[in-house]
DOFI-941087 format. One line per field, with one value per residue (C-alpha): residue in three letters; z negated, x, y. Coordinates in steps of 0.25 Angstrom, whole numbers, plus 5000, padded with zeros to 4 digits. Last residue first. Layout:
% residues N
residuo: (ALA | ...) .
Z: (Z | ...) .
X: (X | ...) .
Y: (Y | ...) .
***
This chain:
% residues 570
residuo: (UNK | UNK | UNK | UNK | UNK | UNK | UNK | UNK | UNK | UNK | UNK | UNK | UNK | UNK | UNK | UNK | UNK | UNK | UNK | UNK | UNK | UNK | UNK | UNK | UNK | UNK | UNK | UNK | UNK | UNK | UNK | UNK | UNK | UNK | UNK | UNK | UNK | UNK | UNK | UNK | UNK | UNK | UNK | UNK | UNK | UNK | UNK | UNK | UNK | UNK | UNK | UNK | UNK | UNK | UNK | UNK | UNK | UNK | UNK | UNK | UNK | UNK | UNK | UNK | UNK | UNK | UNK | UNK | UNK | UNK | UNK | UNK | UNK | UNK | UNK | UNK | UNK | UNK | UNK | UNK | UNK | UNK | UNK | UNK | UNK | UNK | UNK | UNK | UNK | UNK | UNK | UNK | UNK | UNK | UNK | UNK | UNK | UNK | UNK | UNK | UNK | UNK | UNK | UNK | UNK | UNK | UNK | UNK | UNK | UNK | UNK | UNK | UNK | UNK | UNK | UNK | UNK | UNK | UNK | UNK | UNK | UNK | UNK | UNK | UNK | UNK | UNK | UNK | UNK | UNK | UNK | UNK | UNK | UNK | UNK | UNK | UNK | UNK | UNK | UNK | UNK | UNK | UNK | UNK | UNK | UNK | UNK | UNK | UNK | UNK | UNK | UNK | UNK | UNK | UNK | UNK | UNK | UNK | UNK | UNK | UNK | UNK | UNK | UNK | UNK | UNK | UNK | UNK | UNK | UNK | UNK | UNK | UNK | UNK | UNK | UNK | UNK | UNK | UNK | UNK | UNK | UNK | UNK | UNK | UNK | UNK | UNK | UNK | UNK | UNK | UNK | UNK | UNK | UNK | UNK | UNK | UNK | UNK | UNK | UNK | UNK | UNK | UNK | UNK | UNK | UNK | UNK | UNK | UNK | UNK | UNK | UNK | UNK | UNK | UNK | UNK | UNK | UNK | UNK | UNK | UNK | UNK | UNK | UNK | UNK | UNK | UNK | UNK | UNK | UNK | UNK | UNK | UNK | UNK | UNK | UNK | UNK | UNK | UNK | UNK | UNK | UNK | UNK | UNK | UNK | UNK | UNK | UNK | UNK | UNK | UNK | UNK | UNK | UNK | UNK | UNK | UNK | UNK | UNK | UNK | UNK | UNK | UNK | UNK | UNK | UNK | UNK | UNK | UNK | UNK | UNK | UNK | UNK | UNK | UNK | UNK | UNK | UNK | UNK | UNK | UNK | UNK | UNK | UNK | UNK | UNK | UNK | UNK | UNK | UNK | UNK | UNK | UNK | UNK | UNK | UNK | UNK | UNK | UNK | UNK | UNK | UNK | UNK | UNK | UNK | UNK | UNK | UNK | UNK | UNK | UNK | UNK | UNK | UNK | UNK | UNK | UNK | UNK | UNK | UNK | UNK | UNK | UNK | UNK | UNK | UNK | UNK | UNK | UNK | UNK | UNK | UNK | UNK | UNK | UNK | UNK | UNK | UNK | UNK | UNK | UNK | UNK | UNK | UNK | UNK | UNK | UNK | UNK | UNK | UNK | UNK | UNK | UNK | UNK | UNK | UNK | UNK | UNK | UNK | UNK | UNK | UNK | UNK | UNK | UNK | UNK | UNK | UNK | UNK | UNK | UNK | UNK | UNK | UNK | UNK | UNK | UNK | UNK | UNK | UNK | UNK | UNK | UNK | UNK | UNK | UNK | UNK | UNK | UNK | UNK | UNK | UNK | UNK | UNK | UNK | UNK | UNK | UNK | UNK | UNK | UNK | UNK | UNK | UNK | UNK | UNK | UNK | UNK | UNK | UNK | UNK | UNK | UNK | UNK | UNK | UNK | UNK | UNK | UNK | UNK | UNK | UNK | UNK | UNK | UNK | UNK | UNK | UNK | UNK | UNK | UNK | UNK | UNK | UNK | UNK | UNK | UNK | UNK | UNK | UNK | UNK | UNK | UNK | UNK | UNK | UNK | UNK | UNK | UNK | UNK | UNK | UNK | UNK | UNK | UNK | UNK | UNK | UNK | UNK | UNK | UNK | UNK | UNK | UNK | UNK | UNK | UNK | UNK | UNK | UNK | UNK | UNK | UNK | UNK | UNK | UNK | UNK | UNK | UNK | UNK | UNK | UNK | UNK | UNK | UNK | UNK | UNK | UNK | UNK | UNK | UNK | UNK | UNK | UNK | UNK | UNK | UNK | UNK | UNK | UNK | UNK | UNK | UNK | UNK | UNK | UNK | UNK | UNK | UNK | UNK | UNK | UNK | UNK | UNK | UNK | UNK | UNK | UNK | UNK | UNK | UNK | UNK | UNK | UNK | UNK | UNK | UNK | UNK | UNK | UNK | UNK | UNK | UNK | UNK | UNK | UNK | UNK | UNK | UNK | UNK | UNK | UNK | UNK | UNK | UNK | UNK | UNK | UNK | UNK | UNK | UNK | UNK | UNK | UNK | UNK | UNK | UNK | UNK | UNK | UNK | UNK | UNK | UNK | UNK | UNK | UNK | UNK | UNK | UNK | UNK) .
Z: (4979 | 4988 | 4976 | 4971 | 4985 | 4986 | 4973 | 4980 | 4972 | 4965 | 4956 | 4949 | 4939 | 4925 | 4928 | 4938 | 4929 | 4933 | 4919 | 4921 | 4935 | 4936 | 4926 | 4931 | 4944 | 4941 | 4932 | 4943 | 4941 | 4937 | 4949 | 4958 | 4952 | 4956 | 4946 | 4945 | 4946 | 4961 | 4966 | 4963 | 4970 | 4983 | 4982 | 4982 | 4992 | 5003 | 5002 | 4995 | 5005 | 5008 | 5000 | 4989 | 4979 | 4963 | 4959 | 4952 | 4936 | 4935 | 4941 | 4949 | 4943 | 4947 | 4949 | 4943 | 4929 | 4917 | 4906 | 4917 | 4912 | 4917 | 4932 | 4932 | 4929 | 4940 | 4950 | 4947 | 4950 | 4962 | 4967 | 4964 | 4969 | 4984 | 4977 | 4966 | 4978 | 4984 | 4973 | 4969 | 4982 | 4985 | 4995 | 5009 | 5014 | 5007 | 5018 | 5029 | 5022 | 5022 | 5037 | 5042 | 5034 | 5045 | 5059 | 5063 | 5056 | 5063 | 5069 | 5077 | 5077 | 5072 | 5075 | 5089 | 5092 | 5088 | 5096 | 5108 | 5108 | 5104 | 5118 | 5120 | 5132 | 5141 | 5145 | 5139 | 5126 | 5124 | 5113 | 5115 | 5126 | 5130 | 5116 | 5120 | 5129 | 5121 | 5108 | 5111 | 5117 | 5101 | 5093 | 5104 | 5101 | 5087 | 5085 | 5095 | 5085 | 5075 | 5062 | 5054 | 5040 | 5028 | 5020 | 5007 | 4992 | 4979 | 4983 | 4973 | 4964 | 4976 | 4975 | 4971 | 4979 | 4991 | 4990 | 4992 | 5006 | 5010 | 5009 | 5016 | 5028 | 5032 | 5023 | 5029 | 5023 | 5011 | 5013 | 5001 | 5005 | 4993 | 4982 | 4988 | 4989 | 4974 | 4969 | 4975 | 4973 | 4960 | 4958 | 4974 | 4975 | 4962 | 4967 | 4982 | 4994 | 5007 | 5003 | 5001 | 5015 | 5013 | 4999 | 5009 | 5020 | 5009 | 5003 | 5016 | 5025 | 5027 | 5042 | 5047 | 5060 | 5074 | 5079 | 5077 | 5068 | 5064 | 5051 | 5054 | 5063 | 5061 | 5072 | 5075 | 5088 | 5097 | 5107 | 5120 | 5129 | 5125 | 5125 | 5141 | 5140 | 5145 | 5139 | 5126 | 5112 | 5109 | 5114 | 5109 | 5095 | 5097 | 5102 | 5088 | 5080 | 5087 | 5087 | 5072 | 5068 | 5076 | 5069 | 5055 | 5061 | 5065 | 5051 | 5043 | 5052 | 5049 | 5033 | 5031 | 5039 | 5032 | 5019 | 5020 | 5005 | 4998 | 5008 | 5017 | 5017 | 5029 | 5041 | 5034 | 5033 | 5043 | 5055 | 5065 | 5080 | 5087 | 5098 | 5108 | 5118 | 5130 | 5131 | 5142 | 5154 | 5161 | 5156 | 5164 | 5176 | 5174 | 5175 | 5163 | 5155 | 5141 | 5140 | 5147 | 5139 | 5126 | 5133 | 5127 | 5112 | 5111 | 5115 | 5103 | 5096 | 5098 | 5096 | 5083 | 5074 | 5076 | 5079 | 5074 | 5060 | 5062 | 5064 | 5055 | 5042 | 5043 | 5044 | 5042 | 5031 | 5023 | 5015 | 5000 | 4993 | 5004 | 4999 | 5010 | 5020 | 5034 | 5032 | 5048 | 5058 | 5069 | 5071 | 5066 | 5069 | 5076 | 5088 | 5092 | 5099 | 5108 | 5119 | 5129 | 5143 | 5151 | 5164 | 5176 | 5189 | 5199 | 5208 | 5209 | 5214 | 5206 | 5207 | 5210 | 5225 | 5228 | 5219 | 5207 | 5195 | 5186 | 5187 | 5188 | 5196 | 5192 | 5188 | 5173 | 5171 | 5176 | 5165 | 5156 | 5158 | 5156 | 5142 | 5138 | 5142 | 5136 | 5122 | 5122 | 5113 | 5103 | 5100 | 5090 | 5096 | 5109 | 5120 | 5132 | 5143 | 5145 | 5158 | 5155 | 5167 | 5172 | 5166 | 5153 | 5146 | 5155 | 5153 | 5139 | 5139 | 5151 | 5143 | 5129 | 5133 | 5136 | 5121 | 5113 | 5120 | 5125 | 5132 | 5145 | 5146 | 5158 | 5155 | 5160 | 5147 | 5151 | 5149 | 5136 | 5132 | 5134 | 5127 | 5117 | 5113 | 5117 | 5107 | 5093 | 5091 | 5095 | 5109 | 5117 | 5106 | 5111 | 5120 | 5133 | 5138 | 5152 | 5160 | 5174 | 5180 | 5194 | 5196 | 5190 | 5192 | 5206 | 5208 | 5202 | 5207 | 5220 | 5220 | 5215 | 5227 | 5238 | 5231 | 5232 | 5246 | 5249 | 5242 | 5249 | 5264 | 5260 | 5254 | 5266 | 5273 | 5258 | 5253 | 5266 | 5266 | 5251 | 5253 | 5266 | 5258 | 5244 | 5253 | 5259 | 5246 | 5239 | 5250 | 5250 | 5236 | 5238 | 5249 | 5240 | 5245 | 5260 | 5260 | 5256 | 5265 | 5277 | 5270 | 5271 | 5285 | 5288 | 5282 | 5291 | 5286 | 5280 | 5274 | 5262 | 5256 | 5250 | 5234 | 5226 | 5220 | 5205 | 5194 | 5189 | 5176 | 5165 | 5155 | 5142 | 5138 | 5140 | 5130 | 5130 | 5131 | 5118 | 5119 | 5107 | 5112 | 5110 | 5101 | 5104 | 5100 | 5090 | 5093 | 5092 | 5079 | 5075 | 5087 | 5094 | 5086 | 5085 | 5101 | 5103 | 5093 | 5101 | 5114 | 5109 | 5101 | 5114 | 5121 | 5114 | 5109 | 5118 | 5113 | 5118 | 5132 | 5138 | 5139 | 5143 | 5154 | 5161 | 5160 | 5168 | 5178 | 5182 | 5182 | 5192 | 5201 | 5201 | 5205 | 5218 | 5221 | 5222 | 5229 | 5240 | 5241 | 5244 | 5255 | 5263 | 5264 | 5276) .
X: (4937 | 4949 | 4957 | 4946 | 4948 | 4962 | 4964 | 4960 | 4961 | 4947 | 4945 | 4930 | 4927 | 4928 | 4924 | 4914 | 4904 | 4902 | 4896 | 4882 | 4881 | 4873 | 4863 | 4864 | 4861 | 4850 | 4845 | 4841 | 4837 | 4853 | 4858 | 4848 | 4852 | 4867 | 4876 | 4889 | 4904 | 4903 | 4892 | 4902 | 4912 | 4903 | 4898 | 4913 | 4919 | 4907 | 4909 | 4900 | 4892 | 4893 | 4885 | 4897 | 4901 | 4900 | 4914 | 4922 | 4922 | 4922 | 4934 | 4933 | 4937 | 4949 | 4953 | 4962 | 4954 | 4957 | 4965 | 4970 | 4970 | 4957 | 4961 | 4974 | 4968 | 4958 | 4967 | 4975 | 4962 | 4959 | 4974 | 4973 | 4958 | 4964 | 4974 | 4963 | 4953 | 4964 | 4968 | 4954 | 4950 | 4962 | 4972 | 4972 | 4965 | 4977 | 4987 | 4980 | 4976 | 4993 | 4994 | 4984 | 4990 | 4998 | 4994 | 4991 | 4983 | 4982 | 4971 | 4969 | 4984 | 4995 | 5005 | 5001 | 5000 | 5013 | 5020 | 5013 | 5020 | 5031 | 5032 | 5046 | 5043 | 5054 | 5057 | 5071 | 5065 | 5049 | 5040 | 5025 | 5016 | 5013 | 5005 | 4994 | 4990 | 4979 | 4985 | 4999 | 4991 | 4985 | 4997 | 5004 | 4995 | 4991 | 5006 | 5006 | 4996 | 5007 | 5006 | 4999 | 5004 | 4997 | 4990 | 4999 | 4997 | 4990 | 4993 | 4986 | 4998 | 5005 | 5017 | 5022 | 5016 | 5016 | 5031 | 5033 | 5025 | 5033 | 5045 | 5038 | 5037 | 5023 | 5015 | 5001 | 4990 | 4981 | 4967 | 4958 | 4948 | 4951 | 4952 | 4941 | 4933 | 4938 | 4934 | 4919 | 4914 | 4906 | 4905 | 4903 | 4893 | 4885 | 4882 | 4877 | 4887 | 4884 | 4896 | 4905 | 4910 | 4912 | 4920 | 4930 | 4931 | 4933 | 4945 | 4953 | 4957 | 4972 | 4976 | 4983 | 4989 | 4981 | 4975 | 4980 | 4993 | 4988 | 4982 | 4978 | 4972 | 4966 | 4968 | 4958 | 4960 | 4952 | 4958 | 4950 | 4958 | 4951 | 4937 | 4938 | 4945 | 4934 | 4931 | 4926 | 4926 | 4940 | 4939 | 4924 | 4929 | 4941 | 4930 | 4920 | 4933 | 4936 | 4923 | 4921 | 4933 | 4930 | 4916 | 4923 | 4931 | 4919 | 4913 | 4924 | 4927 | 4913 | 4912 | 4925 | 4923 | 4911 | 4917 | 4926 | 4925 | 4935 | 4945 | 4940 | 4952 | 4955 | 4946 | 4944 | 4959 | 4962 | 4955 | 4950 | 4953 | 4947 | 4955 | 4949 | 4959 | 4959 | 4971 | 4981 | 4984 | 4979 | 4966 | 4964 | 4969 | 4960 | 4948 | 4939 | 4927 | 4928 | 4934 | 4922 | 4913 | 4918 | 4915 | 4901 | 4904 | 4916 | 4907 | 4898 | 4909 | 4914 | 4901 | 4896 | 4910 | 4916 | 4905 | 4891 | 4900 | 4901 | 4887 | 4882 | 4890 | 4888 | 4871 | 4866 | 4875 | 4874 | 4887 | 4886 | 4888 | 4899 | 4907 | 4911 | 4921 | 4912 | 4908 | 4908 | 4908 | 4921 | 4923 | 4934 | 4942 | 4931 | 4930 | 4945 | 4941 | 4951 | 4944 | 4955 | 4955 | 4944 | 4944 | 4950 | 4945 | 4956 | 4951 | 4937 | 4941 | 4942 | 4931 | 4936 | 4938 | 4947 | 4956 | 4961 | 4957 | 4951 | 4964 | 4958 | 4947 | 4933 | 4926 | 4929 | 4925 | 4911 | 4912 | 4915 | 4904 | 4895 | 4900 | 4902 | 4886 | 4882 | 4890 | 4883 | 4872 | 4880 | 4881 | 4891 | 4902 | 4899 | 4906 | 4910 | 4919 | 4932 | 4941 | 4957 | 4968 | 4967 | 4979 | 4974 | 4972 | 4960 | 4952 | 4952 | 4946 | 4938 | 4930 | 4930 | 4921 | 4912 | 4911 | 4916 | 4925 | 4927 | 4941 | 4944 | 4957 | 4964 | 4977 | 4990 | 5000 | 4999 | 4983 | 4984 | 4994 | 4986 | 4973 | 4980 | 4985 | 4973 | 4964 | 4969 | 4963 | 4949 | 4943 | 4945 | 4937 | 4935 | 4946 | 4944 | 4956 | 4955 | 4965 | 4965 | 4976 | 4978 | 4985 | 4998 | 4999 | 4996 | 5006 | 5016 | 5015 | 5014 | 5026 | 5034 | 5032 | 5033 | 5047 | 5050 | 5046 | 5055 | 5066 | 5066 | 5066 | 5076 | 5085 | 5083 | 5096 | 5103 | 5096 | 5096 | 5112 | 5112 | 5104 | 5112 | 5125 | 5120 | 5115 | 5129 | 5137 | 5127 | 5128 | 5144 | 5143 | 5135 | 5143 | 5156 | 5166 | 5160 | 5159 | 5173 | 5179 | 5173 | 5179 | 5191 | 5189 | 5184 | 5194 | 5206 | 5215 | 5229 | 5232 | 5235 | 5249 | 5246 | 5245 | 5257 | 5258 | 5254 | 5264 | 5270 | 5264 | 5275 | 5281 | 5283 | 5285 | 5278 | 5279 | 5290 | 5284 | 5293 | 5294 | 5296 | 5305 | 5297 | 5301 | 5305 | 5294 | 5301 | 5303 | 5294 | 5289 | 5278 | 5275 | 5275 | 5268 | 5257 | 5255 | 5256 | 5245 | 5236 | 5239 | 5234 | 5222 | 5217 | 5219 | 5211 | 5216 | 5217 | 5208 | 5194 | 5202 | 5206 | 5192 | 5185 | 5195 | 5195 | 5178 | 5180 | 5187 | 5181 | 5168 | 5175 | 5180 | 5166 | 5160 | 5169 | 5168 | 5152 | 5154 | 5163 | 5155 | 5144 | 5151 | 5153 | 5166 | 5171) .
Y: (5123 | 5122 | 5118 | 5107 | 5101 | 5101 | 5093 | 5080 | 5069 | 5070 | 5059 | 5057 | 5048 | 5052 | 5066 | 5063 | 5054 | 5039 | 5034 | 5038 | 5038 | 5026 | 5032 | 5045 | 5039 | 5030 | 5042 | 5050 | 5066 | 5070 | 5062 | 5068 | 5082 | 5082 | 5077 | 5087 | 5084 | 5074 | 5083 | 5094 | 5088 | 5085 | 5099 | 5105 | 5096 | 5097 | 5113 | 5122 | 5129 | 5145 | 5154 | 5158 | 5150 | 5157 | 5159 | 5149 | 5150 | 5137 | 5132 | 5119 | 5104 | 5100 | 5086 | 5074 | 5071 | 5078 | 5068 | 5059 | 5044 | 5041 | 5048 | 5040 | 5028 | 5029 | 5034 | 5020 | 5012 | 5018 | 5016 | 5002 | 4997 | 4992 | 4985 | 4980 | 4976 | 4968 | 4960 | 4954 | 4953 | 4944 | 4946 | 4944 | 4957 | 4964 | 4957 | 4963 | 4977 | 4978 | 4972 | 4983 | 4995 | 5002 | 4994 | 4982 | 4968 | 4954 | 4945 | 4934 | 4929 | 4938 | 4928 | 4923 | 4936 | 4939 | 4927 | 4933 | 4948 | 4941 | 4935 | 4939 | 4948 | 4953 | 4967 | 4967 | 4960 | 4961 | 4965 | 4962 | 4963 | 4950 | 4946 | 4941 | 4953 | 4960 | 4956 | 4963 | 4976 | 4977 | 4974 | 4986 | 4995 | 4995 | 4996 | 5007 | 5016 | 5016 | 5012 | 5023 | 5027 | 5025 | 5037 | 5038 | 5037 | 5041 | 5056 | 5064 | 5070 | 5077 | 5078 | 5066 | 5056 | 5067 | 5068 | 5052 | 5052 | 5067 | 5058 | 5046 | 5056 | 5065 | 5060 | 5056 | 5064 | 5059 | 5052 | 5053 | 5043 | 5033 | 5043 | 5049 | 5037 | 5033 | 5046 | 5048 | 5033 | 5033 | 5049 | 5051 | 5039 | 5043 | 5056 | 5050 | 5052 | 5058 | 5070 | 5059 | 5060 | 5076 | 5073 | 5066 | 5077 | 5088 | 5080 | 5082 | 5071 | 5070 | 5071 | 5061 | 5064 | 5062 | 5051 | 5036 | 5032 | 5016 | 5012 | 4996 | 4987 | 4975 | 4967 | 4956 | 4948 | 4939 | 4932 | 4925 | 4916 | 4903 | 4909 | 4906 | 4894 | 4885 | 4872 | 4879 | 4873 | 4878 | 4893 | 4893 | 4891 | 4900 | 4911 | 4910 | 4911 | 4924 | 4930 | 4926 | 4934 | 4946 | 4944 | 4945 | 4956 | 4966 | 4963 | 4965 | 4978 | 4984 | 4979 | 4987 | 4999 | 5002 | 4998 | 5007 | 5016 | 5005 | 4998 | 4984 | 4975 | 4967 | 4973 | 4988 | 4990 | 4983 | 4991 | 4982 | 4980 | 4969 | 4963 | 4954 | 4945 | 4940 | 4929 | 4930 | 4934 | 4919 | 4919 | 4932 | 4924 | 4913 | 4924 | 4927 | 4925 | 4926 | 4940 | 4945 | 4935 | 4941 | 4957 | 4959 | 4952 | 4961 | 4974 | 4971 | 4965 | 4983 | 4987 | 4981 | 4983 | 4997 | 5004 | 4997 | 4996 | 5009 | 5013 | 5003 | 5008 | 5022 | 5025 | 5011 | 5006 | 5018 | 5018 | 5024 | 5012 | 5007 | 5020 | 5029 | 5029 | 5029 | 5042 | 5045 | 5034 | 5034 | 5018 | 5012 | 4998 | 4990 | 5000 | 4998 | 4985 | 4978 | 4969 | 4961 | 4954 | 4958 | 4957 | 4965 | 4961 | 4961 | 4945 | 4953 | 4968 | 4977 | 4990 | 5007 | 5002 | 5016 | 5023 | 5020 | 5028 | 5016 | 5010 | 4998 | 4993 | 4990 | 4978 | 4979 | 4993 | 4987 | 4979 | 4988 | 5000 | 4987 | 4985 | 4997 | 5001 | 4989 | 4992 | 5007 | 5003 | 4998 | 5014 | 5016 | 5010 | 5020 | 5014 | 5022 | 5016 | 5017 | 5013 | 5010 | 5007 | 5022 | 5026 | 5031 | 5044 | 5049 | 5036 | 5038 | 5054 | 5050 | 5039 | 5047 | 5058 | 5046 | 5043 | 5030 | 5024 | 5010 | 5008 | 4997 | 4997 | 4990 | 4982 | 4984 | 4986 | 5002 | 5000 | 4991 | 5004 | 5015 | 5008 | 5004 | 5020 | 5025 | 5015 | 5015 | 5031 | 5026 | 5030 | 5018 | 5010 | 4996 | 4994 | 4983 | 4976 | 4974 | 4964 | 4965 | 4975 | 4976 | 4988 | 4988 | 4975 | 4976 | 4989 | 4981 | 4968 | 4976 | 4983 | 4972 | 4965 | 4975 | 4978 | 4963 | 4963 | 4975 | 4969 | 4957 | 4963 | 4973 | 4961 | 4951 | 4950 | 4952 | 4940 | 4931 | 4933 | 4931 | 4917 | 4912 | 4915 | 4907 | 4896 | 4893 | 4895 | 4884 | 4874 | 4876 | 4875 | 4862 | 4854 | 4857 | 4847 | 4848 | 4861 | 4862 | 4854 | 4862 | 4874 | 4869 | 4865 | 4878 | 4887 | 4879 | 4868 | 4866 | 4852 | 4853 | 4845 | 4832 | 4833 | 4830 | 4817 | 4816 | 4818 | 4807 | 4802 | 4803 | 4791 | 4789 | 4775 | 4760 | 4749 | 4738 | 4724 | 4718 | 4702 | 4692 | 4681 | 4668 | 4658 | 4645 | 4634 | 4622 | 4608 | 4595 | 4590 | 4598 | 4607 | 4594 | 4585 | 4597 | 4598 | 4581 | 4583 | 4592 | 4586 | 4571 | 4576 | 4585 | 4571 | 4562 | 4549 | 4537 | 4524 | 4529 | 4535 | 4520 | 4513 | 4525 | 4529 | 4515 | 4515 | 4528 | 4524 | 4510 | 4519 | 4529 | 4517 | 4510 | 4521 | 4524 | 4511 | 4511 | 4524 | 4519 | 4506 | 4516 | 4523 | 4509 | 4500 | 4495) .
***
């Protein structure tokens, strides 16, 4: 029997024999693809033709209607419990909202009285705490000046504690009796710098007491409700009651006139501000959250911006105060940039140029006798040289009642070369100062909602702004070149001098020569002054220096009298 190896050898020999036979025959046979291709060509050329197939047209679908859906099955009637359960299962969020709303309404109805009572108690306690707990103190220097009373009343109504300085002890009770208990006045005589330490000790004692000052119980405040200084407003820098301020610089006594005025309007206010700066610099974090603290210095716009003739005392003092406040502001800014704490960054220094405001009684014209009386101490040469210009500058005219009266006054009285400026309402100054103190918090509102206009206005104004009649005019004039500014100031006097040169007779009257001799009474100061202006004195006649200096200045060529009432009274 053959084995497996013999079978494999037999199959291998058969396979070899098959391959050798095929390879021997295929080299003489043509390619199958070529044979099939040639056969198809021959049939196409010599064979019968192919039959034509008919065209088959498939019909398109025409218009047809979709049959309506079958009607829904009839609803099976069920109870409302099942319907509600199915609706809750289909709308779980709506069902939860309804349940919460019903539960809240029930609780609100049940606890309505308790809620109202608690709300009323909270509102009452908050209102009482707000009305009694005042912590911000505003120091007003010059509480007895004409500008201070309305400002103090408005500050008190806005929720501030006011500590004001007055010049006399009598003014303390007068000021405190006009307020509601949140104003405390202390004596500070601006002409006596020695009273500054006394004022500061009184101010320190006032800061530790409870307000209102008329409240019963313990007069001292608790440490948690201790007030602090929020702002300092200086009204003493506006003016000081010193006689004979308006005079030529040549005549002014620097010791008797300028030094007292400079002490009252410059040294004393700055000395108080120096002492209060440490109190402004230190404070709790709660005081810093309220807003910036401020130092407000009010200056007369005329003297701080321009400086008019015969007002050198006021102009020099205002310029010194302005420069000192500007240096203080720059020092505070530099310190705020370099220090590690935020104490100096919370202080704002503002200068307010104050114009003309309606203060005190209605305007009354200054009588000519007052002008001549202020010239009694002048030397003869000063009267001759400065007298006409001084009278023309100091001559004050009453304010016309209406615009028609103003036009009539120009044609009716030839000596009226203008009318005084109408003052602005004092409430405008008060609102602007409170806007600076509060940081613009008390500004225009719409339906009781603040619009932020006050803060925008403070940002646009910066650290110096002008308010009052004439303040903006002098502010613009201060930017003019000196040549143009001096020309505008001298223009009225230049026109008067041209008029006097063209007139054939000088515009004043000589007294009649046939007057009866005067009685034993003393002659008025006006008549004596005019005689001194028209007749040289004995000292002038014997002094060669005065004769030489006044040789070209005669009364007939320079004197201008704008007051006919004086000569008529004579």
